[in-house]
Residue frames relative to the residue before (quaternion, step in Angstrom):
aa qw qx qy qz dx dy dz
X 1.0000 0.0000 0.0000 0.0000 0.00 0.00 0.00
X 0.4509 -0.6734 0.5145 0.2802 3.57 -1.04 0.78
X 0.3561 -0.7074 0.5682 0.2237 3.54 -1.20 0.58
X 0.5450 -0.5941 0.4772 0.3499 3.55 -1.18 0.60
X 0.6462 -0.5518 0.3594 0.3856 3.56 -1.15 0.61
X 0.6698 0.4845 -0.3159 0.4656 3.62 0.91 -0.81
X 0.6122 0.5355 -0.3495 0.4651 3.60 1.12 -0.55
X 0.6690 0.4634 -0.2864 0.5057 3.56 1.22 -0.48
X 0.6261 -0.5753 0.3283 0.4114 3.59 1.25 -0.07
X 0.5098 0.6443 -0.4255 0.3794 3.60 1.26 0.12
X 0.5528 -0.6210 0.4532 0.3216 3.55 -1.32 0.28
X 0.7674 -0.3996 0.2655 0.4254 3.53 -1.40 0.00
X 0.6445 0.5243 -0.3412 0.4396 3.63 0.94 -0.78
X 0.6574 0.5027 -0.3095 0.4683 3.58 0.95 -0.88
X 0.6536 0.5044 -0.3251 0.4612 3.57 0.99 -0.77
X 0.6413 0.5124 -0.3397 0.4591 3.60 0.94 -0.75
X 0.6400 0.5140 -0.3263 0.4688 3.58 0.97 -0.81
X 0.6800 0.4877 -0.2871 0.4662 3.59 0.86 -0.97
X 0.6572 0.5139 -0.3086 0.4569 3.58 0.93 -0.88
X 0.6765 0.4885 -0.2953 0.4653 3.60 0.92 -0.93
X 0.6335 0.5291 -0.3281 0.4594 3.58 0.98 -0.82
X 0.6866 0.4801 -0.2874 0.4642 3.56 0.88 -0.96
X 0.6225 0.5297 -0.3357 0.4682 3.59 1.05 -0.74
X 0.6373 0.5337 -0.3140 0.4588 3.58 1.02 -0.81
X 0.6633 0.4901 -0.3029 0.4776 3.59 0.90 -0.92
X 0.6396 0.5236 -0.3236 0.4604 3.59 0.99 -0.81
X 0.6411 0.5273 -0.3265 0.4521 3.59 0.97 -0.81
X 0.6528 0.5039 -0.3177 0.4679 3.58 0.90 -0.90
X 0.6520 0.5214 -0.3190 0.4488 3.57 0.94 -0.89
X 0.7017 0.4676 -0.2751 0.4618 3.57 0.91 -0.89
X 0.6499 0.5018 -0.3132 0.4771 3.59 1.22 -0.44
X 0.5684 -0.6339 0.3622 0.3794 3.56 1.31 0.20
X 0.2408 0.8003 -0.5135 0.1943 3.56 1.01 0.81
X 0.0699 0.8437 -0.5266 0.0769 3.57 0.67 1.11
X 0.6571 0.5036 -0.3215 0.4596 3.58 1.22 -0.23
X 0.6118 0.5120 -0.3529 0.4889 3.60 1.31 0.08
X 0.1173 -0.7563 0.6389 0.0776 3.55 -1.18 0.68
X 0.3438 -0.7598 0.5191 0.1874 3.56 -0.57 1.16
X 0.0275 0.7851 -0.6177 0.0368 3.57 -1.03 0.84
X 0.6846 0.5142 -0.3354 0.3930 3.56 -1.28 -0.16
X 0.8369 -0.2522 0.1638 0.4572 3.53 -1.31 -0.44
X 0.6575 0.4947 -0.3271 0.4647 3.60 0.98 -0.74
X 0.6030 0.5303 -0.3567 0.4774 3.59 1.13 -0.55
X 0.6205 0.5202 -0.3430 0.4762 3.61 1.07 -0.67
X 0.6082 0.5264 -0.3496 0.4804 3.60 1.10 -0.64
X 0.6799 0.4916 -0.2896 0.4606 3.58 0.96 -0.88
X 0.7006 0.4821 -0.2733 0.4495 3.59 0.93 -0.89
X 0.8538 0.1235 0.0169 0.5054 3.55 0.75 -1.11
X 0.4513 -0.6700 0.4767 0.3466 3.61 1.20 0.01
X 0.0871 0.8593 -0.5000 0.0640 3.57 1.13 0.71
X 0.4104 -0.7086 0.5283 0.2246 3.55 -1.11 0.80
X 0.5595 0.5537 -0.4125 0.4584 3.58 1.26 0.22
X 0.3069 -0.7285 0.5811 0.1935 3.56 -0.78 1.01
X 0.3895 -0.7355 0.5082 0.2215 3.54 -1.20 0.41
X 0.5041 -0.6589 0.4816 0.2826 3.52 -1.11 0.77
X 0.7918 0.0484 0.0217 0.6085 3.56 1.03 -0.87
X 0.3953 -0.6664 0.5652 0.2833 3.57 -1.33 0.11
X 0.0978 -0.8248 0.5569 -0.0080 3.56 -0.76 1.09
X 0.0467 -0.7756 0.6295 0.0041 3.53 -1.08 0.87
X 0.2302 -0.6479 0.6846 0.2421 3.47 -1.42 0.28
X 0.1929 -0.7965 0.5666 0.0857 3.55 -1.13 0.62
X 0.5555 -0.5737 0.4902 0.3493 3.52 -1.24 0.55
X 0.6024 -0.5873 0.4025 0.3609 3.57 -1.11 0.64
X 0.6175 0.5823 -0.3404 0.4047 3.57 1.17 -0.57
X 0.5752 0.5806 -0.3855 0.4283 3.60 1.23 -0.25
X 0.2713 -0.8070 0.5086 0.1286 3.58 -0.51 1.18
X 0.6176 -0.5280 0.4367 0.3860 3.54 -1.30 0.42
X 0.6368 0.5424 -0.3307 0.4370 3.57 0.96 -0.83
X 0.6498 0.5125 -0.3136 0.4655 3.57 0.97 -0.85
X 0.6754 0.4877 -0.3029 0.4629 3.60 0.91 -0.87
X 0.6361 0.5383 -0.3357 0.4392 3.59 0.96 -0.80
X 0.6830 0.4712 -0.2818 0.4817 3.56 1.09 -0.69
X 0.7349 0.4702 -0.2381 0.4267 3.57 0.94 -0.89
X 0.6956 0.5469 -0.3017 0.3550 3.56 0.76 -1.06
X 0.6861 0.4686 -0.3306 0.4476 3.67 0.67 -0.87
X 0.6420 0.5252 -0.3290 0.4513 3.59 0.97 -0.83
X 0.6766 0.4883 -0.2986 0.4633 3.59 0.90 -0.92
X 0.6386 0.5297 -0.3289 0.4510 3.60 1.01 -0.77
X 0.6944 0.4659 -0.2806 0.4712 3.57 0.86 -0.92
X 0.6311 0.5178 -0.3372 0.4689 3.59 1.04 -0.69
X 0.6400 0.5140 -0.3174 0.4748 3.59 1.01 -0.82
X 0.6337 0.5357 -0.3274 0.4519 3.58 1.01 -0.80
X 0.6599 0.5017 -0.3122 0.4640 3.58 0.91 -0.88
X 0.6984 0.4772 -0.2838 0.4516 3.58 0.84 -0.93
X 0.6944 0.4597 -0.2772 0.4793 3.59 1.12 -0.63
X 0.5098 -0.6678 0.4105 0.3544 3.59 1.24 -0.29
X 0.3887 0.6960 -0.5020 0.3353 3.58 1.16 0.56
X 0.2948 -0.8039 0.4997 0.1310 3.56 -0.52 1.21
X 0.8535 0.1706 -0.1148 0.4789 3.56 -1.22 0.61
X 0.2205 0.8294 -0.4921 0.1463 3.57 1.10 0.64
X 0.0340 -0.7664 0.6415 -0.0080 3.52 -1.15 0.81
X 0.1007 -0.8017 0.5886 0.0257 3.61 -0.82 1.02
X 0.0334 0.7990 -0.5971 0.0630 3.56 -0.85 1.01
X 0.4237 -0.6638 0.5469 0.2843 3.54 -1.14 0.65
X 0.1731 -0.8193 0.5440 0.0535 3.57 -0.79 1.07
X 0.7821 0.1108 -0.0852 0.6072 3.59 1.27 -0.18
X 0.0030 0.7910 -0.6108 0.0348 3.57 -0.96 0.90
X 0.1715 0.8047 -0.5444 0.1633 3.55 0.37 1.25
X 0.6680 -0.4946 0.3651 0.4193 3.55 -1.29 0.21
X 0.7905 0.3105 -0.1512 0.5058 3.58 0.99 -0.80
X 0.8048 0.1416 -0.0646 0.5728 3.58 1.17 -0.30
X 0.0342 -0.7752 0.6308 0.0025 3.55 -1.03 0.90
X 0.0959 -0.8142 0.5726 0.0049 3.56 -1.04 0.80
X 0.1004 -0.7689 0.6299 0.0444 3.53 -1.19 0.77
X 0.1994 -0.7692 0.5974 0.1081 3.56 -1.11 0.71
X 0.1109 -0.7688 0.6259 0.0700 3.56 -1.05 0.80
X 0.0779 -0.7859 0.6133 0.0085 3.51 -1.03 0.91
X 0.1796 0.7723 -0.5972 0.1212 3.54 -1.14 0.65
X 0.4080 -0.6935 0.5347 0.2582 3.57 -1.30 -0.24
X 0.4709 -0.6386 0.5263 0.3058 3.52 -1.16 0.62
X 0.7006 -0.4392 0.3385 0.4491 3.57 -1.30 0.06
X 0.6811 0.4569 -0.2729 0.5029 3.58 1.23 -0.52
X 0.5138 -0.6779 0.3812 0.3620 3.59 1.33 0.33
X 0.3977 0.6848 -0.5041 0.3444 3.59 1.09 0.67
X 0.4350 -0.7103 0.4797 0.2759 3.64 -0.69 1.00
X 0.0661 -0.7759 0.6273 0.0118 3.55 -1.08 0.81
X 0.0458 0.7960 -0.5981 0.0807 3.56 -0.82 1.04
X 0.1868 0.7532 -0.6250 0.0844 3.54 -1.09 0.72
X 0.3299 -0.7546 0.5420 0.1671 3.56 -1.27 0.33
X 0.2115 -0.7196 0.6395 0.1689 3.52 -1.35 0.34
X 0.0882 -0.7949 0.5999 0.0235 3.57 -0.92 0.93
X 0.1257 -0.7652 0.6292 0.0537 3.53 -1.04 0.89
X 0.1240 -0.8073 0.5763 0.0263 3.56 -0.68 1.15
X 0.0960 -0.7598 0.6398 0.0645 3.52 -1.19 0.67
X 0.2713 0.7707 -0.5155 0.2582 3.53 0.43 1.30
X 0.6894 -0.4327 0.2766 0.5109 3.57 1.20 0.41
X 0.1591 -0.7804 0.6005 0.0705 3.56 -1.12 0.69
X 0.5541 -0.6094 0.4387 0.3594 3.60 -1.14 0.51
X 0.7054 -0.4497 0.3213 0.4437 3.60 -1.25 0.18
X 0.6956 -0.5221 0.3164 0.3787 3.53 -1.26 0.57
X 0.6290 0.5652 -0.3574 0.3965 3.61 1.03 -0.64
X 0.6781 0.4641 -0.2946 0.4878 3.60 1.24 -0.25
X 0.6388 0.4707 -0.3247 0.5148 3.58 1.30 0.17
X 0.1024 -0.8111 0.5757 0.0137 3.56 -0.86 0.97
X 0.2986 -0.6779 0.6257 0.2446 3.52 -1.34 0.28
X 0.0495 -0.8352 0.5460 -0.0440 3.54 -0.44 1.25
X 0.4508 -0.6363 0.5356 0.3241 3.60 -1.14 0.52
X 0.2140 -0.7534 0.6103 0.1189 3.57 -0.90 0.93
X 0.1540 -0.7959 0.5829 0.0555 3.55 -0.40 1.26
X 0.2291 -0.8275 0.5051 0.0871 3.54 -0.19 1.33
X 0.6158 -0.5433 0.4030 0.4039 3.62 -1.17 0.43
X 0.5436 -0.6302 0.4441 0.3317 3.58 -0.95 0.89
X 0.6470 0.5554 -0.3245 0.4096 3.58 0.97 -0.85
X 0.6548 0.5283 -0.3211 0.4348 3.62 1.11 -0.52
X 0.2584 -0.7999 0.5001 0.2079 3.59 1.24 -0.39
X 0.4200 0.6458 -0.5022 0.3927 3.55 0.98 0.94
X 0.4255 -0.7069 0.4872 0.2861 3.64 -0.57 1.01
X 0.5568 -0.5941 0.4600 0.3542 3.57 -1.09 0.72
X 0.0477 -0.8007 0.5971 -0.0061 3.57 -1.11 0.66
X 0.4339 -0.6599 0.5402 0.2906 3.55 -1.31 0.23
X 0.0414 -0.8064 0.5894 -0.0245 3.55 -1.01 0.85
X 0.4332 -0.6565 0.5455 0.2894 3.56 -1.10 0.70
X 0.0665 0.7950 -0.5915 0.1168 3.54 -0.80 1.05
X 0.5365 -0.5847 0.4805 0.3734 3.55 -1.17 0.47
X 0.4622 -0.6669 0.5108 0.2840 3.56 -1.03 0.78
X 0.7382 -0.4371 0.2701 0.4371 3.61 -1.25 0.26
X 0.6558 0.5186 -0.3329 0.4361 3.63 0.90 -0.85
X 0.6904 0.4628 -0.2841 0.4779 3.59 0.89 -0.91
X 0.6154 0.5366 -0.3503 0.4590 3.60 1.04 -0.71
X 0.6784 0.4798 -0.2951 0.4716 3.59 0.87 -0.94
X 0.6362 0.5236 -0.3310 0.4600 3.57 0.99 -0.79
X 0.6477 0.5200 -0.3158 0.4586 3.56 1.03 -0.77
X 0.6555 0.5042 -0.3138 0.4664 3.57 1.01 -0.77
X 0.6292 0.4962 -0.3401 0.4922 3.60 1.02 -0.70
X 0.6286 0.5363 -0.3323 0.4548 3.57 1.00 -0.79
X 0.6214 0.5339 -0.3395 0.4622 3.57 1.07 -0.74
X 0.6497 0.5028 -0.3194 0.4723 3.59 1.03 -0.75
X 0.6661 0.4967 -0.3020 0.4673 3.57 1.12 -0.60
X 0.6163 0.5628 -0.3426 0.4313 3.58 1.23 -0.37
X 0.3966 -0.7276 0.5114 0.2272 3.56 -0.86 0.96
X 0.6609 0.5309 -0.3008 0.4369 3.58 1.22 -0.41
X 0.7406 0.3372 -0.2058 0.5435 3.60 1.24 -0.03
X 0.0691 0.7789 -0.6161 0.0948 3.54 -0.82 1.04
X 0.2364 0.8063 -0.4849 0.2426 3.54 0.51 1.27
X 0.4072 -0.7357 0.4828 0.2444 3.63 -0.54 1.10
X 0.5616 0.6042 -0.4017 0.3978 3.61 1.12 -0.51
X 0.5930 0.5656 -0.3679 0.4393 3.60 1.08 -0.64
X 0.6580 0.5211 -0.3046 0.4503 3.54 0.99 -0.87
X 0.6481 0.5179 -0.3137 0.4619 3.55 0.94 -0.90
X 0.6704 0.4886 -0.2978 0.4723 3.59 0.91 -0.90
X 0.6306 0.5385 -0.3372 0.4457 3.57 0.99 -0.81
X 0.6549 0.5037 -0.3216 0.4627 3.55 0.94 -0.83
X 0.6520 0.5040 -0.3256 0.4636 3.60 0.97 -0.80
X 0.6294 0.5235 -0.3325 0.4682 3.59 1.04 -0.71
X 0.6396 0.5149 -0.3210 0.4720 3.56 0.98 -0.85
X 0.6446 0.5329 -0.3169 0.4472 3.55 0.96 -0.90
X 0.7151 0.3990 -0.2366 0.5228 3.57 1.17 -0.60
X 0.5563 -0.6786 0.3449 0.3333 3.55 1.30 0.61
X 0.2648 0.7443 -0.5586 0.2527 3.58 1.00 0.77
X 0.0774 -0.8070 0.5854 -0.0016 3.58 -0.88 0.95
X 0.1632 -0.8329 0.5216 0.0869 3.62 -0.23 1.21
X 0.3928 0.7608 -0.4631 0.2291 3.60 1.23 -0.12
X 0.6549 0.5094 -0.3522 0.4332 3.67 0.82 -0.77
X 0.6654 0.4990 -0.3002 0.4671 3.58 1.07 -0.69
X 0.7410 0.4568 -0.2203 0.4401 3.56 1.00 -0.88
X 0.6578 0.5745 -0.3430 0.3459 3.57 0.77 -1.03
X 0.7388 0.4150 -0.2339 0.4767 3.59 0.94 -0.85
X 0.7606 0.4102 -0.1903 0.4658 3.59 1.20 -0.36
X 0.7419 0.3440 -0.2089 0.5364 3.61 1.17 -0.42
X 0.3739 -0.7458 0.4987 0.2352 3.61 -0.47 1.13
X 0.5656 -0.6045 0.4479 0.3378 3.55 -1.04 0.81
X 0.6296 0.5558 -0.3385 0.4244 3.58 1.00 -0.82
X 0.6155 0.5456 -0.3428 0.4539 3.57 1.09 -0.73
X 0.6761 0.4906 -0.2957 0.4633 3.57 0.89 -0.92
X 0.6362 0.5167 -0.3357 0.4643 3.58 1.01 -0.76
X 0.6610 0.5092 -0.3057 0.4586 3.58 1.01 -0.81
X 0.6978 0.4849 -0.2695 0.4531 3.56 1.06 -0.79
X 0.4827 0.7233 -0.4192 0.2612 3.59 1.15 -0.55
X 0.7176 0.4236 -0.2992 0.4649 3.68 0.64 -0.91
X 0.6236 0.5401 -0.3489 0.4446 3.59 1.07 -0.65
X 0.6278 0.5414 -0.3346 0.4481 3.57 1.02 -0.80
X 0.6822 0.4946 -0.3010 0.4466 3.56 0.84 -0.95
X 0.6311 0.5230 -0.3317 0.4672 3.57 1.06 -0.74
X 0.6641 0.4970 -0.3083 0.4657 3.58 0.96 -0.85
X 0.6531 0.5216 -0.3182 0.4473 3.57 0.91 -0.90
X 0.6077 0.5748 -0.3532 0.4189 3.57 1.06 -0.70
X 0.6650 0.5000 -0.3042 0.4639 3.58 1.20 -0.46
X 0.5692 0.5508 -0.4033 0.4582 3.61 1.26 -0.05
X 0.0104 -0.8357 0.5471 -0.0463 3.55 0.13 1.31
X 0.7178 -0.4408 0.3177 0.4354 3.52 -1.32 0.12
X 0.6371 0.5377 -0.3490 0.4280 3.60 0.94 -0.79
X 0.6409 0.5103 -0.3260 0.4717 3.59 1.04 -0.73
X 0.6520 0.4977 -0.3132 0.4786 3.57 0.96 -0.84
X 0.6460 0.5407 -0.3175 0.4354 3.57 1.02 -0.81
X 0.7353 0.4008 -0.2367 0.4926 3.60 1.05 -0.69
X 0.7664 0.4020 -0.1948 0.4616 3.59 0.97 -0.83
X 0.7764 0.3505 -0.1762 0.4933 3.58 1.11 -0.57
X 0.7196 0.5049 -0.2860 0.3813 3.56 0.57 -1.17
X 0.6356 0.5315 -0.3705 0.4199 3.68 0.92 -0.62
X 0.7123 0.4451 -0.2549 0.4791 3.60 1.19 -0.41
X 0.5960 0.5405 -0.3619 0.4709 3.57 1.31 0.10
X 0.5889 -0.5795 0.4281 0.3661 3.55 -1.03 0.79
X 0.5975 -0.6290 0.3544 0.3488 3.63 -0.83 0.96
X 0.6491 0.5106 -0.3390 0.4506 3.63 0.91 -0.78
X 0.6576 0.4862 -0.2998 0.4912 3.57 0.99 -0.87
X 0.6267 0.5547 -0.3280 0.4382 3.56 1.02 -0.84
X 0.6561 0.5124 -0.3128 0.4573 3.59 0.92 -0.90
X 0.6616 0.4979 -0.3075 0.4688 3.56 0.97 -0.83
X 0.6215 0.5451 -0.3359 0.4515 3.56 1.07 -0.75
X 0.6654 0.4982 -0.3106 0.4610 3.59 0.92 -0.87
X 0.6239 0.5216 -0.3499 0.4649 3.59 1.02 -0.70
X 0.6788 0.4759 -0.3042 0.4693 3.57 0.94 -0.82
X 0.5710 0.5607 -0.3806 0.4633 3.61 1.12 -0.58
X 0.6687 0.5040 -0.3048 0.4538 3.57 0.90 -0.94
X 0.6533 0.5066 -0.3151 0.4661 3.58 0.96 -0.83
X 0.6541 0.5038 -0.3141 0.4687 3.56 0.99 -0.86
X 0.6308 0.5553 -0.3329 0.4277 3.56 1.01 -0.83
X 0.6303 0.5543 -0.3369 0.4267 3.57 1.00 -0.78
X 0.7168 0.4247 -0.2433 0.4966 3.57 1.16 -0.61
X 0.7511 0.4382 -0.2174 0.4434 3.55 0.88 -1.03
X 0.5778 -0.5176 0.4303 0.4616 3.59 0.98 -0.79
X 0.1931 -0.8344 0.5139 0.0491 3.55 -0.85 0.95
X 0.1416 -0.7170 0.6624 0.1646 3.46 -1.43 0.13
X 0.5402 -0.6342 0.4397 0.3356 3.58 -1.15 0.50
X 0.0461 0.7763 -0.6271 0.0448 3.58 -0.91 0.96
X 0.8173 -0.2253 0.1017 0.5204 3.54 -0.22 1.33
X 0.7565 -0.4120 0.2169 0.4593 3.53 0.87 0.93
X 0.6877 0.4221 -0.2887 0.5153 3.60 1.23 -0.07
X 0.4489 -0.6676 0.5187 0.2893 3.55 -1.25 0.38
X 0.0738 0.7727 -0.6274 0.0624 3.53 -1.07 0.79
X 0.6209 -0.5382 0.3861 0.4194 3.63 -1.12 0.44
X 0.5499 -0.6241 0.4394 0.3391 3.56 -1.09 0.71
X 0.7567 -0.0201 -0.0519 0.6513 3.57 1.29 -0.18
X 0.5764 -0.5640 0.4292 0.4068 3.55 -1.21 0.23
X 0.1862 -0.8634 0.4586 0.0978 3.52 0.43 1.32
X 0.6252 0.5483 -0.3708 0.4135 3.57 0.97 -0.64
X 0.5231 0.6083 -0.4237 0.4205 3.61 1.20 -0.35
X 0.6436 0.5151 -0.3191 0.4676 3.54 0.94 -0.90
X 0.6425 0.5392 -0.3239 0.4376 3.55 0.94 -0.89
X 0.6661 0.4968 -0.3069 0.4640 3.56 0.86 -0.95
X 0.6698 0.5066 -0.3081 0.4470 3.57 0.86 -0.97
X 0.6809 0.4897 -0.3001 0.4544 3.56 0.88 -0.94
X 0.6160 0.5362 -0.3595 0.4514 3.58 1.04 -0.65
X 0.6503 0.5003 -0.3254 0.4700 3.58 0.97 -0.78
X 0.6662 0.4967 -0.3164 0.4576 3.58 0.91 -0.86
X 0.6130 0.5148 -0.3463 0.4892 3.58 1.08 -0.66
X 0.6501 0.5341 -0.3193 0.4362 3.55 0.94 -0.88
X 0.7093 0.4184 -0.2490 0.5096 3.57 1.14 -0.62
X 0.5708 -0.6527 0.3582 0.3462 3.57 1.27 0.27
X 0.4418 0.7264 -0.4387 0.2912 3.59 1.21 0.36
X 0.7528 0.4189 -0.2261 0.4546 3.59 0.98 -0.75
X 0.7670 0.1691 -0.1596 0.5981 3.56 1.21 0.03
X 0.5889 -0.6120 0.4059 0.3375 3.55 -1.23 0.11
X 0.6969 0.3909 -0.2819 0.5311 3.62 1.21 0.05
X 0.3335 -0.7736 0.5000 0.2009 3.60 -0.21 1.24
X 0.1500 -0.7702 0.6160 0.0699 3.53 -1.10 0.81
X 0.5327 -0.6120 0.4536 0.3687 3.62 -0.96 0.68
X 0.5189 -0.6681 0.4296 0.3158 3.57 -0.79 1.00
X 0.6580 0.5328 -0.3360 0.4125 3.57 0.90 -0.84
X 0.6175 0.5330 -0.3525 0.4586 3.60 1.11 -0.59
X 0.6549 0.5160 -0.3123 0.4554 3.55 0.98 -0.86
X 0.7273 0.4772 -0.2403 0.4308 3.55 0.98 -0.88
X 0.4816 0.7005 -0.4361 0.2952 3.59 1.17 -0.23
X 0.6489 0.5389 -0.3199 0.4315 3.57 1.17 -0.51
X 0.5395 0.6328 -0.4113 0.3734 3.60 1.22 -0.24
X 0.2850 -0.7896 0.5266 0.1338 3.56 -0.72 1.08
X 0.6530 -0.5729 0.3634 0.3367 3.56 -1.33 0.11
X 0.5075 0.6283 -0.4484 0.3829 3.63 1.14 0.35
X 0.6393 -0.5287 0.3928 0.3968 3.54 -1.23 0.50
X 0.7456 0.1555 -0.1114 0.6383 3.58 1.05 -0.76
X 0.2827 -0.7970 0.4993 0.1886 3.62 -0.04 1.21
X 0.5135 -0.6671 0.4439 0.3071 3.54 -0.85 0.97
X 0.6346 0.5548 -0.3400 0.4170 3.57 1.03 -0.76
X 0.6555 0.5232 -0.3198 0.4409 3.58 1.19 -0.47
X 0.5111 0.6461 -0.4397 0.3577 3.59 1.13 -0.38
X 0.6893 0.4475 -0.2743 0.4994 3.57 0.94 -0.87
X 0.6082 0.5624 -0.3536 0.4344 3.58 1.02 -0.77
X 0.6719 0.5317 -0.3031 0.4170 3.55 0.88 -0.99
X 0.6349 0.5447 -0.3456 0.4252 3.59 1.02 -0.69
X 0.7265 0.4132 -0.2370 0.4953 3.58 1.21 -0.46
X 0.4325 0.7354 -0.4541 0.2566 3.58 1.22 -0.10
X 0.6169 0.5520 -0.3584 0.4317 3.58 0.94 -0.79
X 0.6710 0.4844 -0.2992 0.4750 3.54 0.99 -0.85
X 0.6590 0.5489 -0.3137 0.4075 3.56 0.92 -0.96
X 0.7275 0.4563 -0.2720 0.4341 3.58 0.81 -0.95
X 0.6511 0.5037 -0.3284 0.4631 3.58 1.22 -0.22
X 0.5759 0.6018 -0.3826 0.3998 3.57 1.21 -0.21
């Protein structure tokens, strides 16, 4: 079961955002949204009760879902969710209407007059085969008084594959992807069956230097602004302690008087482990799940600290 935001240590604004988002997803599910597939941070909440809140709500959609249908459905569902969650003065507007992606933004205020804003995005860029999509029960926080519901969501393998794909994309550099990927790995998600038959080895070899260059731009300041505010405070404190420990070994830079890694080095470790698992970094493919068994349950796995020190050497071989 998911915990309410305040039970995780967040404030009233974060709880209102989380409550409204969850109410919105529940409404779509109850309205028969069989053509939507939940993904992203809210899907991690549904799959594992993740302690990371989400900035936005993301869906993939079947090609049969028309723009006209979404334009009619989304604003109504957003405003209804806002009313049921207690978000005052709510206003919903469409902010993007593309062929492959549409987006809506909702704004309102908590009872304490704190502004709350979040977005929902629906993408139509293709979906994996049916065996990688599941219908899962979403056990909502008791404090939210939202009845439990069933929702279509990507299974662990497809979720992990999507997160690795995000790391391979030059247009996305989001630390939240890394955090989710690590949680998926910790829960033994194995994207190899999805990837091996569909992603040419040559493509991965070609993307390797680009990935490392992109990852190098995910610095501590970016993680501090894009990731840590959405992690439960207790988990956040532990993450910062592990960052400091990793920095002492890997090399540090000054950030507001504190030490932090010069980049999120464990991201490189995770990515390289997946590429090794898919047979990209050597000539003898290894099952991804075997490679990942050494990953521990910390935000910065201790086993990766040593791995990261050798990555420069590994990628040049």
